[in-house]
mmCIF file of the N, C-alpha and C atoms, coordinates in Angstrom:
data_MODEL
# 
_entry.id   MODEL 
# 
loop_
_atom_site.group_PDB 
_atom_site.id 
_atom_site.type_symbol 
_atom_site.label_atom_id 
_atom_site.label_alt_id 
_atom_site.label_comp_id 
_atom_site.label_asym_id 
_atom_site.label_entity_id 
_atom_site.label_seq_id 
_atom_site.pdbx_PDB_ins_code 
_atom_site.Cartn_x 
_atom_site.Cartn_y 
_atom_site.Cartn_z 
_atom_site.occupancy 
_atom_site.B_iso_or_equiv 
_atom_site.pdbx_formal_charge 
_atom_site.auth_seq_id 
_atom_site.auth_comp_id 
_atom_site.auth_asym_id 
_atom_site.auth_atom_id 
_atom_site.pdbx_PDB_model_num 
ATOM 1   N N  . UNK A 1 1  ? 78.425  -96.384  48.267 1.00 0.00 ? 1  UNK A N  1 
ATOM 2   C CA . UNK A 1 1  ? 78.012  -97.374  49.162 1.00 0.00 ? 1  UNK A CA 1 
ATOM 3   C C  . UNK A 1 1  ? 76.509  -97.429  49.277 1.00 0.00 ? 1  UNK A C  1 
ATOM 4   N N  . UNK A 1 2  ? 75.829  -96.313  49.181 1.00 0.00 ? 2  UNK A N  1 
ATOM 5   C CA . UNK A 1 2  ? 74.320  -96.339  49.129 1.00 0.00 ? 2  UNK A CA 1 
ATOM 6   C C  . UNK A 1 2  ? 73.841  -96.956  48.188 1.00 0.00 ? 2  UNK A C  1 
ATOM 7   N N  . UNK A 1 3  ? 74.544  -96.566  46.711 1.00 0.00 ? 3  UNK A N  1 
ATOM 8   C CA . UNK A 1 3  ? 74.218  -97.073  45.547 1.00 0.00 ? 3  UNK A CA 1 
ATOM 9   C C  . UNK A 1 3  ? 74.396  -98.711  45.612 1.00 0.00 ? 3  UNK A C  1 
ATOM 10  N N  . UNK A 1 4  ? 75.226  -99.231  46.355 1.00 0.00 ? 4  UNK A N  1 
ATOM 11  C CA . UNK A 1 4  ? 75.695  -100.587 46.127 1.00 0.00 ? 4  UNK A CA 1 
ATOM 12  C C  . UNK A 1 4  ? 74.840  -101.263 47.241 1.00 0.00 ? 4  UNK A C  1 
ATOM 13  N N  . UNK A 1 5  ? 74.159  -100.622 47.837 1.00 0.00 ? 5  UNK A N  1 
ATOM 14  C CA . UNK A 1 5  ? 73.192  -101.090 48.932 1.00 0.00 ? 5  UNK A CA 1 
ATOM 15  C C  . UNK A 1 5  ? 73.956  -102.027 50.029 1.00 0.00 ? 5  UNK A C  1 
ATOM 16  N N  . UNK A 1 6  ? 74.909  -101.251 50.591 1.00 0.00 ? 6  UNK A N  1 
ATOM 17  C CA . UNK A 1 6  ? 75.764  -101.731 51.681 1.00 0.00 ? 6  UNK A CA 1 
ATOM 18  C C  . UNK A 1 6  ? 74.844  -101.488 53.098 1.00 0.00 ? 6  UNK A C  1 
ATOM 19  N N  . UNK A 1 7  ? 75.089  -102.184 53.969 1.00 0.00 ? 7  UNK A N  1 
ATOM 20  C CA . UNK A 1 7  ? 74.454  -102.029 55.453 1.00 0.00 ? 7  UNK A CA 1 
ATOM 21  C C  . UNK A 1 7  ? 74.532  -100.679 56.128 1.00 0.00 ? 7  UNK A C  1 
ATOM 22  N N  . UNK A 1 8  ? 73.616  -100.197 56.729 1.00 0.00 ? 8  UNK A N  1 
ATOM 23  C CA . UNK A 1 8  ? 73.737  -98.811  57.172 1.00 0.00 ? 8  UNK A CA 1 
ATOM 24  C C  . UNK A 1 8  ? 74.758  -98.906  58.287 1.00 0.00 ? 8  UNK A C  1 
ATOM 25  N N  . UNK A 1 9  ? 74.876  -99.745  58.936 1.00 0.00 ? 9  UNK A N  1 
ATOM 26  C CA . UNK A 1 9  ? 76.250  -99.750  59.870 1.00 0.00 ? 9  UNK A CA 1 
ATOM 27  C C  . UNK A 1 9  ? 77.552  -99.358  59.066 1.00 0.00 ? 9  UNK A C  1 
ATOM 28  N N  . UNK A 1 10 ? 77.769  -99.970  58.089 1.00 0.00 ? 10 UNK A N  1 
ATOM 29  C CA . UNK A 1 10 ? 79.006  -99.833  57.292 1.00 0.00 ? 10 UNK A CA 1 
ATOM 30  C C  . UNK A 1 10 ? 79.063  -98.427  56.703 1.00 0.00 ? 10 UNK A C  1 
ATOM 31  N N  . UNK A 1 11 ? 77.857  -97.909  56.214 1.00 0.00 ? 11 UNK A N  1 
ATOM 32  C CA . UNK A 1 11 ? 77.804  -96.657  55.881 1.00 0.00 ? 11 UNK A CA 1 
ATOM 33  C C  . UNK A 1 11 ? 78.165  -95.622  57.031 1.00 0.00 ? 11 UNK A C  1 
ATOM 34  N N  . UNK A 1 12 ? 77.501  -95.921  58.128 1.00 0.00 ? 12 UNK A N  1 
ATOM 35  C CA . UNK A 1 12 ? 77.683  -94.929  59.140 1.00 0.00 ? 12 UNK A CA 1 
ATOM 36  C C  . UNK A 1 12 ? 79.308  -95.274  59.473 1.00 0.00 ? 12 UNK A C  1 
ATOM 37  N N  . UNK A 1 13 ? 79.922  -96.202  59.773 1.00 0.00 ? 13 UNK A N  1 
ATOM 38  C CA . UNK A 1 13 ? 81.134  -96.303  60.112 1.00 0.00 ? 13 UNK A CA 1 
ATOM 39  C C  . UNK A 1 13 ? 82.326  -95.511  59.167 1.00 0.00 ? 13 UNK A C  1 
ATOM 40  N N  . UNK A 1 14 ? 81.852  -95.711  57.902 1.00 0.00 ? 14 UNK A N  1 
ATOM 41  C CA . UNK A 1 14 ? 82.637  -94.893  56.860 1.00 0.00 ? 14 UNK A CA 1 
ATOM 42  C C  . UNK A 1 14 ? 82.400  -93.177  57.259 1.00 0.00 ? 14 UNK A C  1 
ATOM 43  N N  . UNK A 1 15 ? 81.419  -92.783  57.424 1.00 0.00 ? 15 UNK A N  1 
ATOM 44  C CA . UNK A 1 15 ? 80.934  -91.344  57.770 1.00 0.00 ? 15 UNK A CA 1 
ATOM 45  C C  . UNK A 1 15 ? 81.822  -90.831  59.040 1.00 0.00 ? 15 UNK A C  1 
ATOM 46  N N  . UNK A 1 16 ? 81.943  -91.972  60.199 1.00 0.00 ? 16 UNK A N  1 
ATOM 47  C CA . UNK A 1 16 ? 82.702  -91.591  61.248 1.00 0.00 ? 16 UNK A CA 1 
ATOM 48  C C  . UNK A 1 16 ? 83.974  -91.370  60.764 1.00 0.00 ? 16 UNK A C  1 
ATOM 49  N N  . UNK A 1 17 ? 84.628  -92.361  60.073 1.00 0.00 ? 17 UNK A N  1 
ATOM 50  C CA . UNK A 1 17 ? 86.032  -92.287  59.710 1.00 0.00 ? 17 UNK A CA 1 
ATOM 51  C C  . UNK A 1 17 ? 86.443  -91.027  58.908 1.00 0.00 ? 17 UNK A C  1 
ATOM 52  N N  . UNK A 1 18 ? 85.540  -90.618  58.118 1.00 0.00 ? 18 UNK A N  1 
ATOM 53  C CA . UNK A 1 18 ? 85.790  -89.396  57.255 1.00 0.00 ? 18 UNK A CA 1 
ATOM 54  C C  . UNK A 1 18 ? 85.835  -88.343  58.151 1.00 0.00 ? 18 UNK A C  1 
ATOM 55  N N  . UNK A 1 19 ? 84.720  -88.230  59.040 1.00 0.00 ? 19 UNK A N  1 
ATOM 56  C CA . UNK A 1 19 ? 84.723  -86.962  60.021 1.00 0.00 ? 19 UNK A CA 1 
ATOM 57  C C  . UNK A 1 19 ? 86.041  -87.130  60.611 1.00 0.00 ? 19 UNK A C  1 
ATOM 58  N N  . UNK A 1 20 ? 86.634  -88.166  61.324 1.00 0.00 ? 20 UNK A N  1 
ATOM 59  C CA . UNK A 1 20 ? 87.950  -88.146  62.047 1.00 0.00 ? 20 UNK A CA 1 
ATOM 60  C C  . UNK A 1 20 ? 88.933  -87.851  61.174 1.00 0.00 ? 20 UNK A C  1 
ATOM 61  N N  . UNK A 1 21 ? 89.190  -88.136  60.005 1.00 0.00 ? 21 UNK A N  1 
ATOM 62  C CA . UNK A 1 21 ? 90.102  -87.821  59.115 1.00 0.00 ? 21 UNK A CA 1 
ATOM 63  C C  . UNK A 1 21 ? 90.189  -86.096  58.797 1.00 0.00 ? 21 UNK A C  1 
ATOM 64  N N  . UNK A 1 22 ? 88.791  -85.702  58.590 1.00 0.00 ? 22 UNK A N  1 
ATOM 65  C CA . UNK A 1 22 ? 89.006  -84.230  58.600 1.00 0.00 ? 22 UNK A CA 1 
ATOM 66  C C  . UNK A 1 22 ? 89.391  -83.554  59.577 1.00 0.00 ? 22 UNK A C  1 
ATOM 67  N N  . UNK A 1 23 ? 88.912  -84.057  60.721 1.00 0.00 ? 23 UNK A N  1 
ATOM 68  C CA . UNK A 1 23 ? 89.354  -83.346  61.962 1.00 0.00 ? 23 UNK A CA 1 
ATOM 69  C C  . UNK A 1 23 ? 90.759  -83.273  62.286 1.00 0.00 ? 23 UNK A C  1 
ATOM 70  N N  . UNK A 1 24 ? 91.303  -84.438  62.070 1.00 0.00 ? 24 UNK A N  1 
ATOM 71  C CA . UNK A 1 24 ? 92.766  -84.589  62.250 1.00 0.00 ? 24 UNK A CA 1 
ATOM 72  C C  . UNK A 1 24 ? 93.601  -83.730  61.083 1.00 0.00 ? 24 UNK A C  1 
ATOM 73  N N  . UNK A 1 25 ? 93.241  -83.620  59.779 1.00 0.00 ? 25 UNK A N  1 
ATOM 74  C CA . UNK A 1 25 ? 93.538  -82.557  59.023 1.00 0.00 ? 25 UNK A CA 1 
ATOM 75  C C  . UNK A 1 25 ? 93.584  -81.099  59.487 1.00 0.00 ? 25 UNK A C  1 
ATOM 76  N N  . UNK A 1 26 ? 92.569  -80.893  60.013 1.00 0.00 ? 26 UNK A N  1 
ATOM 77  C CA . UNK A 1 26 ? 92.200  -79.605  60.632 1.00 0.00 ? 26 UNK A CA 1 
ATOM 78  C C  . UNK A 1 26 ? 92.983  -79.079  61.793 1.00 0.00 ? 26 UNK A C  1 
ATOM 79  N N  . UNK A 1 27 ? 93.356  -80.066  62.528 1.00 0.00 ? 27 UNK A N  1 
ATOM 80  C CA . UNK A 1 27 ? 94.236  -79.876  63.657 1.00 0.00 ? 27 UNK A CA 1 
ATOM 81  C C  . UNK A 1 27 ? 95.715  -79.645  63.122 1.00 0.00 ? 27 UNK A C  1 
ATOM 82  N N  . UNK A 1 28 ? 96.090  -80.424  62.094 1.00 0.00 ? 28 UNK A N  1 
ATOM 83  C CA . UNK A 1 28 ? 97.467  -79.935  61.632 1.00 0.00 ? 28 UNK A CA 1 
ATOM 84  C C  . UNK A 1 28 ? 97.385  -78.771  61.116 1.00 0.00 ? 28 UNK A C  1 
ATOM 85  N N  . UNK A 1 29 ? 96.402  -78.240  60.242 1.00 0.00 ? 29 UNK A N  1 
ATOM 86  C CA . UNK A 1 29 ? 96.285  -76.944  59.492 1.00 0.00 ? 29 UNK A CA 1 
ATOM 87  C C  . UNK A 1 29 ? 96.563  -75.820  60.699 1.00 0.00 ? 29 UNK A C  1 
ATOM 88  N N  . UNK A 1 30 ? 95.871  -76.100  61.720 1.00 0.00 ? 30 UNK A N  1 
ATOM 89  C CA . UNK A 1 30 ? 95.800  -75.058  62.989 1.00 0.00 ? 30 UNK A CA 1 
ATOM 90  C C  . UNK A 1 30 ? 96.991  -75.018  63.581 1.00 0.00 ? 30 UNK A C  1 
ATOM 91  N N  . UNK A 1 31 ? 97.700  -75.991  63.754 1.00 0.00 ? 31 UNK A N  1 
ATOM 92  C CA . UNK A 1 31 ? 99.088  -76.379  64.190 1.00 0.00 ? 31 UNK A CA 1 
ATOM 93  C C  . UNK A 1 31 ? 100.136 -75.366  63.323 1.00 0.00 ? 31 UNK A C  1 
ATOM 94  N N  . UNK A 1 32 ? 100.012 -75.692  62.247 1.00 0.00 ? 32 UNK A N  1 
ATOM 95  C CA . UNK A 1 32 ? 100.956 -74.861  61.258 1.00 0.00 ? 32 UNK A CA 1 
ATOM 96  C C  . UNK A 1 32 ? 100.609 -73.382  61.192 1.00 0.00 ? 32 UNK A C  1 
ATOM 97  N N  . UNK A 1 33 ? 99.246  -73.007  61.442 1.00 0.00 ? 33 UNK A N  1 
ATOM 98  C CA . UNK A 1 33 ? 98.726  -71.672  61.396 1.00 0.00 ? 33 UNK A CA 1 
ATOM 99  C C  . UNK A 1 33 ? 99.423  -70.890  62.753 1.00 0.00 ? 33 UNK A C  1 
ATOM 100 N N  . UNK A 1 34 ? 99.427  -71.750  63.794 1.00 0.00 ? 34 UNK A N  1 
ATOM 101 C CA . UNK A 1 34 ? 99.896  -71.137  65.021 1.00 0.00 ? 34 UNK A CA 1 
ATOM 102 C C  . UNK A 1 34 ? 101.366 -70.960  64.831 1.00 0.00 ? 34 UNK A C  1 
ATOM 103 N N  . UNK A 1 35 ? 102.250 -72.030  64.493 1.00 0.00 ? 35 UNK A N  1 
ATOM 104 C CA . UNK A 1 35 ? 103.518 -72.154  64.226 1.00 0.00 ? 35 UNK A CA 1 
ATOM 105 C C  . UNK A 1 35 ? 103.971 -70.911  63.362 1.00 0.00 ? 35 UNK A C  1 
ATOM 106 N N  . UNK A 1 36 ? 103.301 -70.995  62.318 1.00 0.00 ? 36 UNK A N  1 
ATOM 107 C CA . UNK A 1 36 ? 103.959 -70.005  61.062 1.00 0.00 ? 36 UNK A CA 1 
ATOM 108 C C  . UNK A 1 36 ? 103.195 -68.592  61.315 1.00 0.00 ? 36 UNK A C  1 
ATOM 109 N N  . UNK A 1 37 ? 102.053 -68.443  61.160 1.00 0.00 ? 37 UNK A N  1 
ATOM 110 C CA . UNK A 1 37 ? 101.312 -66.982  60.690 1.00 0.00 ? 37 UNK A CA 1 
ATOM 111 C C  . UNK A 1 37 ? 101.447 -66.268  62.027 1.00 0.00 ? 37 UNK A C  1 
ATOM 112 N N  . UNK A 1 38 ? 101.269 -66.842  63.457 1.00 0.00 ? 38 UNK A N  1 
ATOM 113 C CA . UNK A 1 38 ? 101.389 -66.145  64.376 1.00 0.00 ? 38 UNK A CA 1 
ATOM 114 C C  . UNK A 1 38 ? 102.690 -65.692  64.754 1.00 0.00 ? 38 UNK A C  1 
ATOM 115 N N  . UNK A 1 39 ? 103.863 -66.647  64.374 1.00 0.00 ? 39 UNK A N  1 
ATOM 116 C CA . UNK A 1 39 ? 104.983 -65.991  64.762 1.00 0.00 ? 39 UNK A CA 1 
ATOM 117 C C  . UNK A 1 39 ? 105.436 -64.802  63.817 1.00 0.00 ? 39 UNK A C  1 
ATOM 118 N N  . UNK A 1 40 ? 104.962 -64.889  62.703 1.00 0.00 ? 40 UNK A N  1 
ATOM 119 C CA . UNK A 1 40 ? 105.280 -63.856  61.541 1.00 0.00 ? 40 UNK A CA 1 
ATOM 120 C C  . UNK A 1 40 ? 104.515 -62.658  61.958 1.00 0.00 ? 40 UNK A C  1 
ATOM 121 N N  . UNK A 1 41 ? 103.189 -62.620  62.446 1.00 0.00 ? 41 UNK A N  1 
ATOM 122 C CA . UNK A 1 41 ? 102.522 -61.578  62.813 1.00 0.00 ? 41 UNK A CA 1 
ATOM 123 C C  . UNK A 1 41 ? 103.275 -60.880  64.083 1.00 0.00 ? 41 UNK A C  1 
ATOM 124 N N  . UNK A 1 42 ? 103.653 -61.752  64.993 1.00 0.00 ? 42 UNK A N  1 
ATOM 125 C CA . UNK A 1 42 ? 104.344 -61.145  66.237 1.00 0.00 ? 42 UNK A CA 1 
ATOM 126 C C  . UNK A 1 42 ? 105.799 -60.461  65.678 1.00 0.00 ? 42 UNK A C  1 
ATOM 127 N N  . UNK A 1 43 ? 106.301 -61.012  64.812 1.00 0.00 ? 43 UNK A N  1 
ATOM 128 C CA . UNK A 1 43 ? 107.592 -60.628  64.447 1.00 0.00 ? 43 UNK A CA 1 
ATOM 129 C C  . UNK A 1 43 ? 107.511 -59.066  63.689 1.00 0.00 ? 43 UNK A C  1 
ATOM 130 N N  . UNK A 1 44 ? 106.178 -59.039  63.224 1.00 0.00 ? 44 UNK A N  1 
ATOM 131 C CA . UNK A 1 44 ? 106.109 -57.749  62.294 1.00 0.00 ? 44 UNK A CA 1 
ATOM 132 C C  . UNK A 1 44 ? 105.296 -56.720  63.345 1.00 0.00 ? 44 UNK A C  1 
ATOM 133 N N  . UNK A 1 45 ? 105.254 -57.073  64.711 1.00 0.00 ? 45 UNK A N  1 
ATOM 134 C CA . UNK A 1 45 ? 104.965 -56.077  65.500 1.00 0.00 ? 45 UNK A CA 1 
ATOM 135 C C  . UNK A 1 45 ? 103.341 -56.012  65.640 1.00 0.00 ? 45 UNK A C  1 
ATOM 136 N N  . UNK A 1 46 ? 102.399 -56.885  65.394 1.00 0.00 ? 46 UNK A N  1 
ATOM 137 C CA . UNK A 1 46 ? 101.281 -57.016  65.318 1.00 0.00 ? 46 UNK A CA 1 
ATOM 138 C C  . UNK A 1 46 ? 100.999 -57.096  66.982 1.00 0.00 ? 46 UNK A C  1 
ATOM 139 N N  . UNK A 1 47 ? 99.621  -56.870  67.560 1.00 0.00 ? 47 UNK A N  1 
ATOM 140 C CA . UNK A 1 47 ? 99.274  -56.829  68.837 1.00 0.00 ? 47 UNK A CA 1 
ATOM 141 C C  . UNK A 1 47 ? 99.259  -58.451  69.267 1.00 0.00 ? 47 UNK A C  1 
ATOM 142 N N  . UNK A 1 48 ? 100.192 -58.866  70.221 1.00 0.00 ? 48 UNK A N  1 
ATOM 143 C CA . UNK A 1 48 ? 100.102 -60.136  70.719 1.00 0.00 ? 48 UNK A CA 1 
ATOM 144 C C  . UNK A 1 48 ? 98.883  -60.753  71.049 1.00 0.00 ? 48 UNK A C  1 
ATOM 145 N N  . UNK A 1 49 ? 97.983  -59.888  72.086 1.00 0.00 ? 49 UNK A N  1 
ATOM 146 C CA . UNK A 1 49 ? 96.680  -60.467  72.395 1.00 0.00 ? 49 UNK A CA 1 
ATOM 147 C C  . UNK A 1 49 ? 95.695  -60.608  71.442 1.00 0.00 ? 49 UNK A C  1 
ATOM 148 N N  . UNK A 1 50 ? 95.792  -59.752  70.479 1.00 0.00 ? 50 UNK A N  1 
ATOM 149 C CA . UNK A 1 50 ? 94.861  -59.689  69.261 1.00 0.00 ? 50 UNK A CA 1 
ATOM 150 C C  . UNK A 1 50 ? 95.083  -61.133  68.575 1.00 0.00 ? 50 UNK A C  1 
ATOM 151 N N  . UNK A 1 51 ? 96.234  -61.315  68.204 1.00 0.00 ? 51 UNK A N  1 
ATOM 152 C CA . UNK A 1 51 ? 96.783  -62.393  67.423 1.00 0.00 ? 51 UNK A CA 1 
ATOM 153 C C  . UNK A 1 51 ? 96.272  -63.908  68.141 1.00 0.00 ? 51 UNK A C  1 
ATOM 154 N N  . UNK A 1 52 ? 96.642  -63.820  69.424 1.00 0.00 ? 52 UNK A N  1 
ATOM 155 C CA . UNK A 1 52 ? 96.233  -65.190  70.173 1.00 0.00 ? 52 UNK A CA 1 
ATOM 156 C C  . UNK A 1 52 ? 94.712  -65.153  69.980 1.00 0.00 ? 52 UNK A C  1 
ATOM 157 N N  . UNK A 1 53 ? 93.991  -64.040  70.304 1.00 0.00 ? 53 UNK A N  1 
ATOM 158 C CA . UNK A 1 53 ? 92.581  -64.186  70.430 1.00 0.00 ? 53 UNK A CA 1 
ATOM 159 C C  . UNK A 1 53 ? 92.088  -64.712  69.104 1.00 0.00 ? 53 UNK A C  1 
ATOM 160 N N  . UNK A 1 54 ? 92.300  -64.202  67.808 1.00 0.00 ? 54 UNK A N  1 
ATOM 161 C CA . UNK A 1 54 ? 92.331  -64.683  66.738 1.00 0.00 ? 54 UNK A CA 1 
ATOM 162 C C  . UNK A 1 54 ? 92.567  -66.277  66.445 1.00 0.00 ? 54 UNK A C  1 
ATOM 163 N N  . UNK A 1 55 ? 93.699  -66.563  67.024 1.00 0.00 ? 55 UNK A N  1 
ATOM 164 C CA . UNK A 1 55 ? 94.034  -68.131  67.045 1.00 0.00 ? 55 UNK A CA 1 
ATOM 165 C C  . UNK A 1 55 ? 93.378  -68.991  67.659 1.00 0.00 ? 55 UNK A C  1 
ATOM 166 N N  . UNK A 1 56 ? 92.858  -68.477  68.944 1.00 0.00 ? 56 UNK A N  1 
ATOM 167 C CA . UNK A 1 56 ? 92.021  -69.202  69.808 1.00 0.00 ? 56 UNK A CA 1 
ATOM 168 C C  . UNK A 1 56 ? 90.490  -69.308  69.033 1.00 0.00 ? 56 UNK A C  1 
ATOM 169 N N  . UNK A 1 57 ? 89.889  -68.201  68.670 1.00 0.00 ? 57 UNK A N  1 
ATOM 170 C CA . UNK A 1 57 ? 88.800  -68.307  67.991 1.00 0.00 ? 57 UNK A CA 1 
ATOM 171 C C  . UNK A 1 57 ? 88.630  -69.227  66.743 1.00 0.00 ? 57 UNK A C  1 
ATOM 172 N N  . UNK A 1 58 ? 89.692  -69.280  66.018 1.00 0.00 ? 58 UNK A N  1 
ATOM 173 C CA . UNK A 1 58 ? 89.891  -70.197  64.774 1.00 0.00 ? 58 UNK A CA 1 
ATOM 174 C C  . UNK A 1 58 ? 89.943  -71.644  65.345 1.00 0.00 ? 58 UNK A C  1 
ATOM 175 N N  . UNK A 1 59 ? 90.672  -71.763  66.340 1.00 0.00 ? 59 UNK A N  1 
ATOM 176 C CA . UNK A 1 59 ? 90.831  -73.108  66.896 1.00 0.00 ? 59 UNK A CA 1 
ATOM 177 C C  . UNK A 1 59 ? 89.332  -73.736  67.363 1.00 0.00 ? 59 UNK A C  1 
ATOM 178 N N  . UNK A 1 60 ? 88.676  -72.951  67.965 1.00 0.00 ? 60 UNK A N  1 
ATOM 179 C CA . UNK A 1 60 ? 87.463  -73.390  68.690 1.00 0.00 ? 60 UNK A CA 1 
ATOM 180 C C  . UNK A 1 60 ? 86.416  -73.643  67.518 1.00 0.00 ? 60 UNK A C  1 
ATOM 181 N N  . UNK A 1 61 ? 86.508  -72.818  66.438 1.00 0.00 ? 61 UNK A N  1 
ATOM 182 C CA . UNK A 1 61 ? 85.616  -73.235  65.325 1.00 0.00 ? 61 UNK A CA 1 
ATOM 183 C C  . UNK A 1 61 ? 85.697  -74.758  64.730 1.00 0.00 ? 61 UNK A C  1 
ATOM 184 N N  . UNK A 1 62 ? 87.064  -74.797  64.611 1.00 0.00 ? 62 UNK A N  1 
ATOM 185 C CA . UNK A 1 62 ? 87.610  -76.142  64.195 1.00 0.00 ? 62 UNK A CA 1 
ATOM 186 C C  . UNK A 1 62 ? 87.192  -77.241  65.084 1.00 0.00 ? 62 UNK A C  1 
ATOM 187 N N  . UNK A 1 63 ? 87.146  -77.211  66.273 1.00 0.00 ? 63 UNK A N  1 
ATOM 188 C CA . UNK A 1 63 ? 86.607  -78.152  67.289 1.00 0.00 ? 63 UNK A CA 1 
ATOM 189 C C  . UNK A 1 63 ? 84.865  -78.154  67.474 1.00 0.00 ? 63 UNK A C  1 
ATOM 190 N N  . UNK A 1 64 ? 84.272  -77.459  66.750 1.00 0.00 ? 64 UNK A N  1 
ATOM 191 C CA . UNK A 1 64 ? 82.752  -77.337  66.733 1.00 0.00 ? 64 UNK A CA 1 
ATOM 192 C C  . UNK A 1 64 ? 82.259  -78.540  66.150 1.00 0.00 ? 64 UNK A C  1 
# 
């Protein structure tokens, strides 16, 4: 778009759209992590509090 000399507004709107799409994908990945990895870890007897802390920390990183 820059090489095609598109208007700044159009470029910025595309960047916002890309950012939104990446955020949505990150949310889906976090949900799958929570539903899969956490349940598996709990089933294997790992400490629930530690697992939850790691999950919360990961989700917070995604939302930064």
